[in-house]
C-alpha positions as CSV (number, residue, x, y, z in Angstrom):
1,X,15.5,-12.4,38.0
2,X,12.4,-10.6,39.3
3,X,9.1,-12.1,38.2
4,X,6.5,-9.3,37.7
5,X,3.8,-11.6,36.3
6,X,1.4,-11.2,39.2
7,X,1.0,-7.4,39.0
8,X,-0.8,-6.0,35.9
9,X,0.5,-2.5,36.5
10,X,4.1,-3.6,36.7
11,X,3.7,-5.8,33.6
12,X,2.3,-2.9,31.6
13,X,4.9,-0.5,32.9
14,X,7.8,-2.7,32.0
15,X,6.4,-3.5,28.5
16,X,5.6,0.1,27.8
17,X,9.0,1.5,28.9
18,X,11.1,-1.1,27.0
19,X,8.8,-0.8,24.0
20,X,9.3,3.0,23.9
21,X,13.1,2.6,24.1
22,X,13.2,0.1,21.3
23,X,10.7,2.2,19.2
24,X,13.2,5.1,19.4
25,X,16.0,2.7,18.4
26,X,14.2,1.2,15.5
27,X,13.2,4.6,14.3
28,X,16.8,5.7,14.2
29,X,17.8,2.6,12.1
30,X,14.7,3.2,9.9
31,X,12.9,-0.1,10.7
32,X,9.2,-0.5,11.3
33,X,8.0,-0.1,14.9
34,X,6.1,-3.4,14.7
35,X,9.4,-5.2,14.6
36,X,10.6,-3.3,17.7
37,X,7.5,-4.5,19.6
38,X,8.0,-8.1,18.6
39,X,11.7,-7.9,19.6
40,X,10.6,-6.5,23.0
41,X,8.3,-9.5,23.5
42,X,11.2,-11.9,22.8
43,X,13.4,-10.1,25.3
44,X,10.9,-9.9,28.0
45,X,9.9,-13.6,28.1
46,X,12.0,-16.1,26.1
47,X,15.3,-14.3,26.8
48,X,15.1,-12.3,30.1
49,X,12.1,-14.1,31.5
50,X,10.7,-11.0,33.2
51,X,7.2,-12.2,32.6
52,X,6.4,-15.8,32.9
53,X,2.6,-15.6,33.1
54,X,1.4,-14.3,29.8
55,X,-2.4,-14.4,30.6
56,X,-2.8,-10.6,31.3
57,X,-0.8,-9.4,28.3
58,X,-2.4,-11.9,25.9
59,X,-5.9,-11.0,27.1
60,X,-5.3,-7.3,26.6
61,X,-3.6,-7.9,23.2
62,X,-6.9,-9.4,22.1
63,X,-8.4,-5.9,22.6
64,X,-5.6,-4.6,20.4
65,X,-6.6,-6.9,17.5
66,X,-10.3,-5.8,18.0
67,X,-9.4,-2.1,17.9
68,X,-7.1,-2.6,14.9
69,X,-9.7,-4.3,12.8
70,X,-12.4,-1.8,14.1
71,X,-10.5,1.1,12.5
72,X,-9.6,-1.0,9.4
73,X,-13.4,-1.5,8.9
74,X,-14.1,2.2,9.4
75,X,-11.4,3.3,6.9
76,X,-12.1,0.7,4.3
77,X,-13.5,2.2,1.1
78,X,-14.5,-0.5,-1.4
79,X,-14.7,2.2,-4.1
80,X,-10.9,2.3,-4.1
81,X,-10.9,-0.9,-6.0
82,X,-12.5,0.8,-8.9
83,X,-9.8,3.4,-9.2
84,X,-7.2,0.8,-10.2
85,X,-9.7,-1.4,-11.9
86,X,-9.0,-5.0,-12.9
87,X,-5.4,-5.4,-11.9
88,X,-6.2,-4.7,-8.3
89,X,-9.5,-6.5,-8.0
90,X,-9.4,-9.5,-10.4
91,X,-5.6,-9.5,-10.6
92,X,-5.3,-9.3,-6.8
93,X,-7.8,-12.2,-6.4
94,X,-5.8,-14.3,-8.8
95,X,-2.6,-13.5,-6.9
96,X,-4.1,-14.7,-3.6
97,X,-5.4,-17.9,-5.2
98,X,-2.1,-18.8,-6.9
99,X,0.1,-17.9,-3.9
100,X,-2.3,-19.7,-1.6
101,X,-2.1,-22.8,-3.8
102,X,1.7,-22.7,-4.0
103,X,2.0,-22.2,-0.3
104,X,-0.5,-25.1,0.4
105,X,1.3,-27.5,-1.9
106,X,4.8,-26.6,-0.6
107,X,3.5,-27.0,3.0
108,X,2.1,-30.5,2.2
109,X,5.5,-31.4,0.7
110,X,7.2,-30.2,3.9
111,X,5.0,-32.6,5.9
112,X,2.4,-30.2,7.4
113,X,-1.2,-31.4,7.9
114,X,-4.0,-30.2,5.6
115,X,-5.4,-27.5,7.9
116,X,-1.9,-26.3,8.8
117,X,-1.1,-26.1,5.1
118,X,-4.2,-24.0,4.5
119,X,-3.1,-21.6,7.2
120,X,0.4,-21.4,5.7
121,X,-1.1,-20.7,2.2
122,X,-3.2,-17.9,3.5
123,X,-0.4,-16.5,5.7
124,X,2.1,-16.1,2.8
125,X,-0.6,-14.8,0.4
126,X,-1.3,-11.6,2.4
127,X,1.0,-8.6,2.6
128,X,1.3,-5.8,5.1
129,X,-1.0,-2.9,4.6
130,X,0.5,-0.9,7.5
131,X,4.1,-1.3,6.6
132,X,3.8,-0.9,2.8
133,X,1.5,2.2,3.1
134,X,3.9,3.8,5.5
135,X,7.0,3.2,3.3
136,X,5.3,4.3,0.1
137,X,4.0,7.4,1.9
138,X,7.5,8.3,3.1
139,X,8.7,8.1,-0.5
140,X,5.6,10.0,-1.8
141,X,4.7,7.2,-4.1
142,X,1.2,6.5,-2.9
143,X,-0.2,8.3,-6.0
144,X,2.2,6.7,-8.5
145,X,0.9,4.0,-10.8
146,X,2.5,1.2,-8.9
147,X,1.4,2.8,-5.6
148,X,-2.2,2.7,-6.7
149,X,-1.9,-0.9,-7.8
150,X,-0.3,-1.9,-4.5
151,X,-3.0,-0.1,-2.5
152,X,-5.8,-1.7,-4.5
153,X,-4.3,-5.2,-4.0
154,X,-3.7,-4.6,-0.3
155,X,-7.3,-3.5,0.1
156,X,-8.6,-6.6,-1.6
157,X,-6.2,-8.8,0.5
158,X,-7.6,-7.2,3.7
159,X,-11.1,-8.0,2.7
160,X,-10.3,-11.6,1.9
161,X,-8.2,-12.0,5.0
162,X,-11.2,-10.9,7.1
163,X,-13.4,-13.4,5.3
164,X,-10.9,-16.2,5.7
165,X,-10.5,-15.4,9.4
166,X,-14.2,-15.5,9.9
167,X,-14.4,-19.0,8.3
168,X,-11.3,-20.6,9.8
169,X,-12.2,-19.5,13.3
170,X,-15.6,-21.2,13.1
171,X,-14.5,-24.7,11.9
172,X,-12.3,-27.4,13.3
173,X,-12.0,-29.2,9.9
174,X,-12.3,-28.2,6.3
175,X,-15.8,-29.2,5.2
176,X,-18.0,-27.7,2.5
177,X,-21.1,-27.9,4.7
178,X,-19.3,-26.1,7.6
179,X,-17.8,-23.5,5.3
180,X,-21.3,-22.9,3.8
181,X,-22.8,-22.4,7.3
182,X,-20.0,-20.1,8.4
183,X,-20.5,-18.0,5.2
184,X,-24.3,-17.8,5.8
185,X,-23.9,-16.7,9.4
186,X,-21.3,-14.1,8.5
187,X,-23.3,-12.7,5.6
188,X,-26.4,-12.5,7.9
189,X,-24.6,-10.6,10.6
190,X,-22.9,-8.4,8.0
191,X,-26.3,-7.5,6.4
192,X,-27.6,-6.6,9.9
193,X,-24.6,-4.3,10.5
194,X,-25.1,-2.7,7.1
195,X,-28.7,-1.9,7.8
196,X,-27.9,-0.6,11.2
197,X,-25.1,1.6,9.7
198,X,-27.5,3.0,7.1
199,X,-30.7,3.5,9.0
200,X,-30.0,3.6,12.8
201,X,-26.4,4.8,13.6
202,X,-26.6,8.1,11.6
203,X,-29.4,9.3,13.9
204,X,-27.8,7.9,17.1
205,X,-24.5,9.4,16.4
206,X,-25.9,12.8,15.4
207,X,-27.1,13.1,19.0
208,X,-23.9,11.5,20.5
209,X,-21.7,13.9,18.5
210,X,-22.9,16.8,20.7
211,X,-20.6,15.5,23.4
212,X,-17.1,14.2,22.6
213,X,-17.1,11.8,25.6
214,X,-20.5,10.4,24.6
215,X,-19.2,10.0,21.0
216,X,-16.3,7.9,22.2
217,X,-18.3,5.8,24.6
218,X,-21.0,5.2,22.0
219,X,-18.6,4.1,19.3
220,X,-16.8,1.7,21.8
221,X,-20.2,0.3,22.7
222,X,-21.0,-0.5,19.1
223,X,-17.6,-2.1,18.7
224,X,-18.1,-4.3,21.8
225,X,-21.8,-5.1,20.9
226,X,-20.8,-6.6,17.5
227,X,-17.8,-8.3,19.0
228,X,-19.9,-10.0,21.6
229,X,-22.6,-11.0,19.1
230,X,-20.0,-12.5,16.7
231,X,-18.4,-14.3,19.6
232,X,-21.6,-16.0,20.8
233,X,-22.2,-17.1,17.2
234,X,-18.8,-18.8,17.0
235,X,-16.8,-16.1,15.3
236,X,-13.7,-14.3,16.5
237,X,-14.4,-11.0,18.4
238,X,-12.0,-9.3,16.0
239,X,-14.4,-10.1,13.1
240,X,-17.2,-8.5,15.1
241,X,-15.1,-5.4,15.6
242,X,-14.3,-5.2,11.9
243,X,-18.0,-5.4,11.0
244,X,-18.8,-2.8,13.6
245,X,-16.2,-0.6,11.9
246,X,-17.9,-1.1,8.5
247,X,-21.2,-0.2,10.1
248,X,-19.9,3.1,11.4
249,X,-17.7,3.9,8.4
250,X,-20.5,5.9,6.7
251,X,-21.7,8.0,9.6
252,X,-20.9,11.7,9.3
253,X,-18.7,11.6,12.4
254,X,-16.5,8.6,11.4
255,X,-13.3,10.7,11.2
256,X,-13.9,12.1,14.7
257,X,-14.4,8.5,16.0
258,X,-11.3,7.2,14.3
259,X,-9.2,10.1,15.7
260,X,-10.3,9.3,19.3
261,X,-10.0,5.5,19.0
262,X,-6.6,5.5,17.3
263,X,-4.8,6.2,20.5
264,X,-6.4,3.2,22.2
265,X,-5.7,1.1,19.1
266,X,-2.0,2.1,19.1
267,X,-1.5,1.1,22.8
268,X,-3.4,-2.2,22.7
269,X,-1.9,-3.1,19.3
270,X,1.5,-2.6,20.9
271,X,0.5,-5.3,23.4
272,X,-0.6,-7.6,20.6
273,X,2.8,-7.4,18.8
274,X,4.7,-7.7,22.1
275,X,2.6,-10.8,23.0
276,X,3.7,-12.3,19.6
277,X,7.3,-12.0,20.7
278,X,6.5,-13.4,24.2
279,X,5.1,-16.6,22.7
280,X,7.9,-17.0,20.1
281,X,9.9,-20.2,20.4
282,X,13.4,-19.1,19.3
283,X,14.6,-22.7,19.0
284,X,12.3,-23.2,16.0
285,X,15.1,-21.6,13.9
286,X,17.3,-24.7,14.4
287,X,14.4,-27.2,14.6
288,X,12.6,-26.2,11.4
289,X,15.4,-24.5,9.4
290,X,14.4,-26.2,6.1
291,X,10.7,-25.1,6.4
292,X,11.9,-21.6,7.4
293,X,14.2,-21.3,4.3
294,X,11.7,-22.8,1.8
295,X,8.7,-20.7,3.0
296,X,10.8,-17.5,3.3
297,X,12.0,-18.0,-0.3
298,X,8.4,-18.5,-1.4
299,X,7.4,-15.1,0.2
300,X,10.3,-13.0,-1.2
301,X,10.9,-14.7,-4.6
302,X,7.9,-16.7,-5.8
303,X,5.2,-14.4,-4.5
304,X,6.8,-11.3,-6.2
305,X,7.2,-13.3,-9.4
306,X,3.5,-14.2,-9.4
307,X,2.5,-10.5,-8.8
308,X,4.8,-9.3,-11.6
309,X,3.4,-11.9,-14.0
310,X,-0.2,-11.0,-13.2
311,X,0.5,-7.2,-13.7
312,X,2.2,-8.0,-17.0
313,X,-0.8,-10.1,-18.1
314,X,-3.0,-7.1,-17.4
315,X,-0.7,-5.2,-19.8
316,X,1.3,-3.1,-17.3
317,X,4.9,-2.5,-18.3
318,X,7.7,-4.1,-16.5
319,X,8.6,-1.1,-14.3
320,X,5.3,-0.6,-12.4
321,X,4.8,-4.4,-12.4
322,X,8.3,-4.9,-10.8
323,X,7.9,-2.1,-8.3
324,X,4.5,-3.5,-7.3
325,X,5.9,-6.9,-6.8
326,X,8.7,-5.7,-4.6
327,X,6.4,-3.7,-2.4
328,X,4.3,-6.8,-1.7
329,X,7.1,-9.2,-1.0
330,X,6.4,-9.7,2.7
331,X,4.0,-11.3,5.3
332,X,1.7,-8.9,6.9
333,X,-0.2,-8.1,10.1
334,X,-3.3,-9.9,9.1
335,X,-1.2,-13.0,8.6
336,X,0.0,-12.6,12.2
337,X,-3.6,-12.2,13.4
338,X,-4.6,-15.4,11.4
339,X,-1.7,-17.3,13.0
340,X,-2.5,-16.0,16.5
341,X,-6.2,-17.1,16.1
342,X,-5.1,-20.4,14.7
343,X,-2.9,-21.1,17.7
344,X,-5.7,-20.2,20.2
345,X,-8.1,-22.5,18.4
346,X,-5.6,-25.3,18.2
347,X,-5.5,-25.3,14.4
348,X,-1.7,-24.8,14.3
349,X,1.1,-25.8,16.6
350,X,3.3,-23.5,18.7
351,X,6.2,-24.3,16.3
352,X,4.3,-23.2,13.2
353,X,3.1,-20.1,15.0
354,X,6.8,-19.2,15.8
355,X,7.8,-20.0,12.3
356,X,5.2,-17.5,11.0
357,X,6.4,-14.8,13.3
358,X,10.1,-15.3,12.2
359,X,9.2,-15.2,8.5
360,X,7.1,-12.1,9.1
361,X,10.0,-10.4,10.9
362,X,12.5,-11.2,8.2
363,X,10.3,-10.3,5.3
364,X,9.1,-7.0,6.7
365,X,12.7,-6.1,7.5
366,X,13.8,-6.9,4.0
367,X,10.8,-5.0,2.5
368,X,11.9,-1.7,4.1
369,X,15.1,-1.9,2.1
370,X,13.5,-3.3,-1.1
371,X,11.0,-0.3,-1.2
372,X,13.7,2.2,-0.3
373,X,16.0,1.1,-3.2
374,X,13.3,-0.2,-5.6
375,X,14.2,2.0,-8.5
376,X,17.9,1.1,-8.2
377,X,17.0,-2.6,-8.1
378,X,14.8,-2.1,-11.1
379,X,17.7,-0.6,-13.1
380,X,19.9,-3.6,-12.2
381,X,17.1,-6.1,-13.2
382,X,15.8,-4.1,-16.2
383,X,17.4,-6.3,-19.0
384,X,16.3,-9.7,-17.5
385,X,12.8,-8.3,-17.0
386,X,12.4,-7.7,-20.7
387,X,10.9,-11.3,-21.0
388,X,7.7,-9.8,-19.5
389,X,7.4,-7.3,-22.4
390,X,5.8,-9.9,-24.6
391,X,2.5,-9.4,-22.6
392,X,2.3,-5.6,-22.8
393,X,2.5,-4.2,-26.3
394,X,-0.4,-5.5,-28.4
395,X,-3.1,-2.9,-29.2
396,X,-1.7,-0.2,-27.0
397,X,-0.2,2.2,-29.5
398,X,-1.7,4.7,-31.9
399,X,0.7,6.6,-34.1
400,X,-0.9,7.7,-37.5
401,X,1.7,8.5,-40.0
402,X,-0.1,11.3,-41.7
403,X,0.1,13.8,-38.8
404,X,3.3,14.4,-36.8
405,X,2.6,15.4,-33.2
406,X,4.2,18.7,-32.1
407,X,3.3,18.5,-28.4
408,X,4.2,15.5,-26.2
409,X,2.5,14.9,-22.8
410,X,4.3,12.3,-20.7
411,X,2.0,11.2,-17.9
412,X,-1.8,11.4,-18.1
413,X,-2.3,11.8,-14.3
414,X,-4.3,14.5,-12.5
415,X,-2.1,17.2,-13.7
416,X,-1.8,15.8,-17.2
417,X,-5.5,15.6,-17.5
418,X,-5.9,19.2,-16.6
419,X,-3.3,20.2,-19.1
420,X,-4.8,18.1,-21.8
421,X,-8.2,19.7,-21.3
422,X,-6.6,23.0,-22.3
423,X,-5.2,21.6,-25.5
424,X,-8.3,19.9,-26.9
425,X,-8.4,22.4,-29.8
426,X,-5.0,21.0,-31.0
427,X,-5.8,17.4,-30.2
428,X,-4.2,16.0,-33.4
429,X,-0.9,17.7,-32.6
430,X,-0.7,16.1,-29.1
431,X,1.1,12.8,-28.4
432,X,0.3,11.1,-25.0
433,X,2.9,8.8,-23.4
434,X,1.8,6.8,-20.3
435,X,2.6,3.4,-18.7
436,X,-1.0,2.8,-17.6
437,X,-2.6,0.5,-20.2
438,X,-6.1,1.6,-19.1
439,X,-5.2,5.3,-19.7
440,X,-3.8,4.5,-23.1
441,X,-6.8,2.4,-24.1
442,X,-9.1,5.4,-23.2
443,X,-6.9,7.9,-25.0
444,X,-6.9,5.8,-28.2
445,X,-10.7,5.7,-28.1
446,X,-10.8,9.4,-27.8
447,X,-8.5,9.7,-30.9
448,X,-5.3,10.9,-29.3
449,X,-1.9,9.8,-30.6
450,X,-0.6,7.5,-27.9
451,X,2.5,5.6,-26.9
452,X,2.4,3.0,-24.2
453,X,5.5,2.6,-22.0
454,X,8.0,4.1,-19.6
455,X,9.5,7.5,-20.6
456,X,13.0,6.2,-19.7
457,X,13.0,3.3,-22.2
458,X,15.2,4.0,-25.2
459,X,12.7,2.5,-27.6
460,X,9.9,4.8,-26.3
461,X,12.2,7.9,-26.5
462,X,13.0,7.0,-30.1
463,X,9.3,6.7,-31.0
464,X,8.6,10.1,-29.4
465,X,10.6,11.8,-32.2
466,X,12.0,14.5,-30.0
467,X,13.7,16.2,-33.0
468,X,10.5,17.6,-34.5
469,X,8.4,18.5,-31.4
470,X,7.8,22.1,-30.2
471,X,6.6,21.4,-26.7
472,X,7.4,18.6,-24.2
473,X,5.3,18.4,-21.0
474,X,6.2,15.8,-18.4
475,X,4.0,15.3,-15.3
476,X,6.1,12.2,-14.3
477,X,6.9,12.7,-10.5
478,X,10.4,11.1,-10.5
479,X,13.1,13.8,-10.9
480,X,15.6,11.4,-12.5
481,X,13.1,10.5,-15.3
482,X,12.6,14.2,-16.0
483,X,16.3,14.9,-16.0
484,X,16.7,12.1,-18.6
485,X,13.9,13.6,-20.8
486,X,15.5,17.1,-20.6
487,X,18.9,15.7,-21.6
488,X,17.5,13.5,-24.4
489,X,15.5,16.4,-25.8
490,X,18.2,19.0,-25.6
491,X,20.7,16.7,-27.3
492,X,18.6,16.7,-30.5
493,X,16.3,19.8,-30.1
494,X,17.4,23.1,-28.6
495,X,14.3,25.0,-29.6
496,X,11.6,22.8,-27.9
497,X,10.0,24.2,-24.8
498,X,10.2,21.8,-21.9
499,X,7.7,21.7,-19.0
500,X,8.5,19.2,-16.3
501,X,7.2,18.4,-12.8
502,X,8.9,18.5,-9.4
503,X,7.8,17.8,-5.8
504,X,10.4,19.9,-4.0
505,X,11.9,23.3,-4.6
506,X,15.4,21.8,-4.6
507,X,14.2,19.4,-7.4
508,X,12.7,22.3,-9.4
509,X,16.0,24.3,-9.3
510,X,17.9,21.2,-10.3
511,X,15.6,20.8,-13.3
512,X,15.9,24.4,-14.3
513,X,19.7,24.1,-14.2
514,X,19.4,21.0,-16.5
515,X,17.6,23.0,-19.1
516,X,13.9,23.0,-18.3
517,X,11.9,26.0,-19.5
518,X,9.2,25.7,-16.8
519,X,8.9,23.5,-13.8
520,X,5.5,22.5,-12.5
521,X,5.2,22.4,-8.7
522,X,1.7,21.0,-8.2
523,X,1.3,22.1,-4.7
524,X,2.1,25.7,-5.6
525,X,0.4,26.1,-9.0
526,X,-1.9,23.4,-10.2
527,X,-2.5,21.9,-13.6
528,X,-5.0,24.5,-14.8
529,X,-2.4,27.2,-14.4
530,X,0.2,25.3,-16.4
531,X,-2.4,24.7,-19.2
532,X,-2.9,28.5,-19.3
533,X,0.8,29.1,-19.6
534,X,1.1,26.7,-22.5
535,X,-1.9,28.3,-24.3
536,X,-0.5,31.8,-23.9
537,X,2.9,30.7,-25.1
538,X,1.5,29.2,-28.2
539,X,-0.5,32.4,-28.9
540,X,2.7,34.5,-28.3
541,X,1.0,36.4,-25.4
542,X,3.8,35.7,-23.0
543,X,7.6,35.4,-23.2
544,X,8.6,32.0,-21.7
545,X,12.1,33.2,-20.9
546,X,10.6,36.0,-18.7
547,X,8.3,33.5,-17.0
548,X,11.3,31.2,-16.3
549,X,13.4,34.0,-14.7
550,X,10.5,35.1,-12.6
551,X,9.8,31.6,-11.4
552,X,13.4,30.9,-10.5
553,X,13.5,34.2,-8.5
554,X,10.2,33.2,-6.7
555,X,11.6,29.7,-5.8
556,X,14.8,31.2,-4.5
557,X,12.8,33.5,-2.3
558,X,10.6,30.7,-1.0
559,X,13.8,28.6,-0.3
560,X,15.4,31.4,1.7
561,X,12.4,31.8,4.0
562,X,12.0,28.1,4.5
563,X,8.9,27.4,2.4
564,X,9.8,23.9,1.5
565,X,7.1,21.4,0.3
566,X,5.4,20.1,3.5
567,X,6.4,16.6,4.3
568,X,3.8,13.9,5.3
569,X,4.0,12.6,8.8
570,X,2.6,9.3,9.7
């Protein structure tokens, strides 16, 4: 076998070529590309032994970590935590603490040392932002309730992961004094970065933005400046890069900077994940099979259970709670970075590092299927999950008996909000159904009739009293849920006018065929337009049958010329 270790060009060439081939292969079988890169690393070194000297690749992979965290820092919006409120912030923090504690205790029972157990606890507590965001985006579920919960928890995890990384990489033993000193140094440097980002960088980059090359070089200079400063103060260079990203995140040209650095990040990140595979000890599977099984089960069973329990305690119904828990049932890229830094610092052994990589590979692979079939899995598990209902009903319903609602709005999202604004004059005739407890609490305070729960639950459908309504509006994005609502309504009420939501033209035509009177296509129309249609129908200014025929004709025309809903590419 030819050893190419001595030539950096040949090393990079072989790595890039094989990585490209496997990236294509994993794309075809719908697996994350991160897995492809790790597998390439395993093939190159442990299996084929093409590269025996890992110094060059490992050194360059460090740059990949730095660029990865640099962009994470620039894209991080702390305000996102407010959009999903307590369940993502406080609930996410509780999840990390509980899973960390479980992981730590399990590791101690398995015979790991205290510092190693701390690493393991943190590693299994964090999930993969990159993988989960990509999979939810592909399913168009980023803006669903469980999607927003997951994004909020992932954001909090990323923040805590960075904080944990900054502490663990500055100490050789767990000590309150050392931890306190590390926190003080980190906060001081962070404050300096914040001030520079607020008062210095906006003016510097206003000038640098006049030339695209200067903009790129200036942003890289900031990244390396903070990386070096953090390094000399005992922190990881990756932490410095992250803080540099935070500092540049608020400048006017942050999107241009991100666009230019992403290419560099993608290449060097490739080398990082390949290097993980290169250092992987495949024999750990047989040597540490018990630890592998126990910790993997902790990640894919106990961790989701904890997340579902927390979501339920925050009064979210079992469906979004369950879907959120499935989406977070894996070990993420920050866990790999933690493990890699721990190995470099001598905090964890080569065997434990390899164990982490294997658990990550398995859990990420499993996640791609769990998220793909999450709604089907939920249907299978729906009855056993009823035990969580005990946490979610109290104080989240308002159904006065003296007035019977004639209009039902299922889903108080962005579209639902716009529609509701148009119906304020008939407020007492409107019933709002939603599975976000925060929304229901707000609606109850405003005096709306409310039901808390999933529109697919038989009990909820019974409470909606579909026999007596005149109008049903559903802004729920899932086509199967809307088909069920149409079928249930038409079974008992042929006269009710049904407005439902679709994401694609094909879905809209399917809903029309099932009996919908009007299908809302948000990207074509908007909520304000739908609100106008409902108002005009109530005032007898339009004939809904004529609107329906015209809309079907319009959709058929758009379908024929290829005007499908644009798909997101990531």
